[in-house]
N, C-alpha and C positions, 0 to 999 in steps of 0.2 A: 347371635347378635349381642352386642354389649348391653349392659343394663344402664338405663338413664334415669332411675327413680330419684336421684338426688339433684337432677337438673331442674331449675325453676326459671320461668320467664319473668318472675317478679323482680329480679335483680338485673341491672344492665348487663353484667357479664354473663348471666344465665341466658338471657335472650340472645345475646351475641353468639354464645356457644351453640345454641340450638339452631340459629340461622346458618352458622358455618357448618355444623354437622350435616344439615340437610343438603347443603351445596357439596360437601365432601362426599357424602354417600352417592349423590347423583354422578359426580365425577368418577368415582370408583366403579359404578355400574356401567358407565360408558367406556371406560378404558381398560378394565381388567375383567376377564371372564368370570361368570358367576360360579360359585362353588357348586360341585355336584355331590351327590350322596355316595356314589360308588364307582364312577367311571374315570374321574380325573383327580389329580392332586395339585393344588396350587402351592408351590414352594417359593419362599422369598428370603432375601437377605437384606439386612438393614443395619448400618452403623448409625446408632442413635447417639448423637453427640453428648459425651460425658453424662450418661444416663444413670444417676442424676446428681450432678455436682451443684454447689450453691452459687456458681459463677453467674454474673449478671442478674443477681437477685433470685435465682431459682426459677423453676417452671411455674406458670400459672395453672390453676386447677383445670381450665379448659384445655390446656395442651395435652394433658393425660387422656382426655376423651378423644381428641383428634388422633393421637398415637394409637390408642386402643381400637378406634374405628378402622384404621388402616390395617392393623394386625388381624382384626376379625374377618377381613375380607379374604384372608389366606388360610390355609390349613396348617402350615408349619413354617415358622419364621426363625432364622438364625439372627441373633442380635449381637453386635459388637459394641464395645465401649460401655458396658454396664459398670457403673461406679461401684466401689466397695460397699457402700450403703445400699441395701436391697430395697429400700422403701419405694423406689420408683417401680421396680418389678411388682412389688406387692400391691401398689396402687393400680397398676394395669390389670392384675389378676382380679382385684375387687370389681373392676368395671366389666371385665370379660366374663366372669363367673367361674364356677368350680369345674366345668367341663374342660377348661383350659389348664394344661399342665406346664410346669416350668422345670427346666434342668439348667444348671449353671455351674461354672467352675469356681474354685476359690480365687481370691484376688491374686494377681500376679505381682510379686514383690520386685523391688529394684526400680531404679529411675526409668529404664526403658519400658518396663511393664506398666508403669503409671497406675498401679493398683487397680487395674481393670479386670473385669470378668467377661467371659463369653457365655452366651446363653442360647437355649432353644425354647421356643414357646409353641405349643401345638394343641390342637383340638383333639382331645382323647376319644371323641366319638368317631373320628376319622383316622387317626394316627395312633399307633401303639409303640411303646418302648420295647425294643427287641432284646434287651438284657445287656448289650455291649455299651460301655461308657468308659472313655479314657482320655486323660490329658496326655498328648503325645510327647514322649521323651525320645529323642533321637539316639540311636545306638552308637557306641564307640566305633572308630574306624581302624582297620589294620594298616599300620605304616611300617616302613623300612627305616630303621635307625641308622645313624652314621657308622655303627659297627657292623651293619649288615644283618641285624636281627629284626625279626618281625614281632611287633607288639601292638596291643590295642591302646589307643589313645582316645580320651573323651573328646567330644566335639562341642562346639558352641551351640547351646540350645537357642531356640527362637525366643525373642524378647517377650512374647506373650504365648504361652503354651497353647497350641491348637487343641480343639475339643472335638473328639470323634465319638459319635453315638450311632448305634444301630436302630433303625426304625422300620416298621412295617405299615403298609397301607394297601388295602385290597389284596391283589395278587403280587404286589411288589415289595421287595425289601432292599435296603440300601444302607451304606455307611455314610453318614453326613458329617463332614469335617469342616468346622468353621475356623477361620483364621483372621487375625488382625496383624498384618505384616508390618515389620519395622519400617519407619519412613526414612529417617536419617537426613541426608542432605537434600536440598531442593533441586534435584536433578533426576532425569528419568532412569539413570543407570547406577544409582547408588549401590556400591558393591555388596553391602550387607543385606540390602533389600533383595537383590538378585539371588544372593546365597540362600536367604530364608525361603524364597519361593521355590528354588531348585531343590532344597533339602526336603521340604514337606511334600512337594509334588513327587519326587522320587520315592519317598517313604510310602505314601499312600498308593502309588502306582503298583508297588510290589504286592500290596494287599489284593489288588484286583487280579493279579496273576497267580495268587496262591489259592489252590483248590480247597485248602482248609480254612480259609478266611470266613468269618461269620457271614459276610456277603461279598460277592465279587463286583457288585455295583457300587462304585465309589463316586461320591459327589464332593467336590472341593469348592467351597464358596466363602465369601466374606470380603473384607477390605484388603486388597492386595497392594494398594497404593500404586497401581499401574497407571502411568500417564497416558499411554497411547497403545493401541494394539500392535503397532510396529516396533515397540520397544523390546529390549532384551529381556525385560521382566516378563512380558507375555510369552516370549519364545521359550523361557524357562518352563512354563506350564506345558506348552505344546511338545517340547522335546521329551517330557516325561510320559507322553502318551495321552494327555488329557485333551479333550475337545471342548471348545467354548461355543455355545450356540451362536450361529451367525446373526441371529436377531439381536444379540446383545453385545457383540464384539466392539462395535463402533458407536455404542450409545453412551454418552456421558452420564455418570451417576452422581457427580457432585453437584452441590447447589448452584455453583457457578456455571454448570453445563459445559465444561471444557476439559474434563479429565475422566478417564474410564477406570477410576479407582477400584470399583467393585466388580466382581466377576462370579459366574457360576460355571464351573468346569466339570466335565463328565469323563469317566472312564468306566464304561458299563458293558454288560453282555447284551448284544443287540437282540437276541431272542428272549431275553428276560427283562427288558427294560424298554420303555417307549416314551419318546418326547413328542408332543403333539405339534410342535412348531410354533406355538404361541408363547411369547415372552416379551418382556419390556421393562421399562423403568417408570415409576409413578411419580409425577411431579405435583406434590401436594400444595406447592406455593400458588397454584392457580386458584385455590379456593380458601386456604387458611394462611394467615400472616402474609397477605399479599402486599405488594408495593404500595397500593392505594390505601392500605390499612394503617399507614404510619401515623396519621393524625388521630386515629382511634386509640392507639396504644401509647402515644407520646406522653399523656399525663401519668402513665404508670412507670415511666422510665427514670424519673428522678433527675437530679442535677447532672448526672453523667451524660444524659442525652444532649444537654446544651453545652457543657464544658468538659474539657479533658482533665486528666488527673492534676495538671498544673493550674487549673482554674481558668484557662484560656478558653474563650467561647469557640465552639466548633464552627468552622466555615460551612460544613455540610452535616447537620445532625442526622441526616438520613443514613450516613455510614454506620452510625452507632445502632440505629434501629435494625439495619440489615444484618449486623453482627448479632445483635440481641435475639433476633428471631431464630437464628440457627441454634441457640441454646434453649429455645422453646420447643422446636421440632428437631432439626438436625441440619448439618452441613452436607449430609449425604441423602440421596433419595432411595427409597426401597426398590430393589431389583427383583423380578419374579420370573418364573418359568412354569409352564403347565406340563404335567407328567401324566401319561395314561397308566391306570392301575387295574383295569379290567381286561383280563385275557381269556374270558369265558368262551368267546367265539373260537379263538385259536385252539383252545383246549378241546372243545367239542369236535371241531373239525379234525383234529389229530386222532381223537378217539374213533371217529367214524372211519378215517382212513385205515387205522389199525384193524378195525372190524372187517372192512372190505378186503384187506390183505389176507387176513385169516381165512375168509371165505374162499378167496382164489386158491389158497394153498390146499384147502380141504377138497375143493371141487375136482382136482386132478388125481385124487387118490381113491382106490377102491374102499368100500365100507368095510370096516373091521370092528367087531364088537370089542369094547375095551376089556371085557373079562375073559375073552378067549385067548389062548396062547398063540 
């Protein structure tokens, strides 16, 4: 659990944070399965909006506690939109404690990359790093030139390099690849977005089919910017052999609750990987930075809350508050899935079956001393 020693109810924001944390913890207990010691793994993905840029005045101290509280309810969390400055991650680690480990990429350069990092946050008491870590670089493709010659040509890399890491937990191992797919034009079938999803899905699908792969259990998750499960963007995932949990396919994951931007997709070995069937999206706005909290936070928002950049009074200051709060928490909601990691019963049953098979084979043969010719 997170550490709360620096919270005090002697200050108005401290009392508010404590009250909200109690409500948030209650909501988490009601809507997300409790973590277990060795039978299940709670895996989540969360695009935490510009974590942590100075826009809208930066995050309040209490926001870090709410974010850490949500992360602490899972075992392993993929985080997108980590800002180039790592102070936000370091703040979360201070609240979570030293048992929680962090892995992150370098910042992605270029306008499309937005200087973002991708990260994994995990409880090292439950999850261990398997040794594999890679920012994905797509290989060149063989093309036929106008002269009829075959030659390798470099391909367009993804705007933000996907981050693939091998993890172990219990009896299970898997390669977890987190992405933040290019958005592009405001349309469901932006061609570059479709291309990026298809490229990374095809690349990781081959890992699942390769017997020399560190693990053939492949999980592809993150912000795909998929508008709807019926869109060509989702079909690009499916065509590559990935399966999206039916509990998640039609669940909106953005703050506005109208887009299925985030996804957790699997291409795994059925006999070596188990999903319990429990999955969902956690809507933190029911307990923190609620609509009805606007009056509480209005004094902290400054003149921008009341006037636009031109100094004209806002007709609806609430629109500013609703935008501001997404920079306190996020404009995406955490998406999670539960995975079974204890195969002890299946292993013991297989051992027993092998013993019985051996016994049947011996019973039909005459006894022969092993030392006699």
